[in-house]
N, C-alpha and C positions, 0 to 999 in steps of 0.2 A: 686279153686275157693271153698270161706269159704263160708260154709249154716251160717246165723245168727239163734240162738236157736231160737225155740219159745218159749213165756212167757208161764205158765204153768197156764191155767184159772182155776176157782171158781166161784160158784155158792153164789152172794151176795143179800140178804134180804134188804131194804129198804122202807122208803115213802118218796114221795115228796108231799108236800104241794102246791096247785098253787093258783093262783092270776091272774084277769083279767078275767075269769067266775064264774059264780055260778051253772052253772048246767051243769052234764054230758049230751048233747045233742048227738046222732048220729052222726051230724056234727063233733063235737069236737073230739067224740072216733074215727072218720075213720081218721082227722087230726094227730091224735096222733100216731096212728097206723102205717100211711104210713110213716112215718117219724122215725119209727123204735123202738117205744114203745109199740110192738107188744110182749112183755115181762112183762107188767104191766097191771093191773086191774083198772078201774077207779072208783072212789067212792064220795059219797058223804055223810056228818056228820055232823050236826051242821052247818050247812049256807058254811063248806068248803070241794072242792075237791079235793082230794089226788089221787093219782098212787102209788099204791102198786107192788113195782118193786121184781124181783126174774132175774137177769141180770149177765150173764158169765165175767169174765172181770179177767187179770192179777192179779188186785187188789181191796180193796174196795175201795179208793179212786177214782180209773178207771172207777167203775163201776157208783157211784155217778155221777162223771163230764161227762161220757159220756152219761146217763139220762139226765141231766141238759139240754146237747148240742141238745138232739134230741127234748126236751121239746121246748125250744128256735127255733126251725126249723118250728113247727109245725102251726105259727100264729094265727088268732083267738083272738091278745090279750093276750093267753095264757105264763104267766110268771111263774118261781120255785118262791115260795115264803120263804121254807126251807124244809131244812131234817127235818122229825119229829122224830128228837133223841134226848130229854132235856137236854140241858149240866147241868143245876141244877139237883141236886138229892139232896134227903131225905136223913138221917141215914137208914133209911128201904131202902131206892131204891138202897142205895150202897150196903147193906147185899144181896140185890135181884141179883143184876147184880155179885155176885161174889160166891152166892151159900151159904154166910156164915150164922151165925144167925147176929140180931141188936148187940145182947152184945158184941160178937165180935168186929164189927165195934165200939161200944164203947170205947171198951180196946185200939184199935187203935187209935182212936180220943182223948182219955185224956193221951194216952202212957202208959198205965199198962200191954201191948203188944205190940209187932214190934219194930221195934227202934228208935220211937220215931219219931219227925218231923213231921206228920201230917198235912197238908194242913188246913189252918183256913180259917172259914166257907165264901162263898163269899156274901152271905146279910144275913138279918134277924138273925144277931149274937146277938142280945138281946132280942129276942124272943125263946120261947119251942122249937119250929122247925128250926133250920138253915137251911141254905142249900149251898152246896158245888158247885162248876165245878167240871165234869164229867170228865173232861180231866186233871185238877189238882190229883183227887184222884186217878185217875187210871197211872197215871205218876207214881204218890210218889208207887203206889203198887206192878207197874209193876218193879223199880226199887229195891223195897223190895223182891221180888220174889214171889209175894201175885197173880199176874195175870199174862200173858204174855205180851210180849211187843209190840204185833201186837194188844191189846186191847186200849193199851195206843195210839198207831200209830192211829189208828182208830180215838176212840175218840175226838183227837187234828184233826183230818182231817175234822170231822165236825164241832169241833166247828169253825176252821175257813173258814170253805166253807157258812156254816150259817152265820159268821159275815159277810162276803163278799155279801151274799143274799141280808140279812136284811142293808148294807150300800144302797147297788142297790136302794132297797125299799124307803128309807127314803129318797133319792137323786131324786126320781122319783116325793114323796111326797111335798119335801120342798128344792128343787133345791138348792135354796141363800143359806140355814139358813145352808144345808150340806156341801155344798162348801167353805160357812165361817169356820163352823166347824174343816172342814177337814185342812183345809190351817192352822187355829191355834192351832191345835193338833199333826198335825203331818207333818209340815215342817216345817224345823229349818233354 
């Protein structure tokens, strides 16, 4: 009989923004605790209810997905709106995330340092403060040995999870429009 090796678990910190509730009542806290969110702290700021997790799992993705599943089991109309990790970043955000200067990041952007081919901005292209997708930037950086591949993988996981959570949210608000656009854009 061969034993299957258990995956090595690490602790991951992340924040889930909730929808469907506007305050952290004792009833809501109890419901979340009972379904497995005992590794999270519930808070309210600027009208948003959110959970700050410190969860053990084999990977970041597994930690986030298990937390989303647990929240969904709580009832009380509670849903996860998104993982609070913005995919849109400024040049200063990029520098902060990689622990380097903005000047170095500017050199990566304009191609005077690094291999060239830095991802183009995602939006505000014509303005003074363009924004980039962190998942694209971190992928480029991982491909060029600037950050670990795990950083890019986790950025991409969060971007996809948030995209799917947002799609679910939009379907709840405008189901017919969401269905129409889904068929128009994604089905051949």
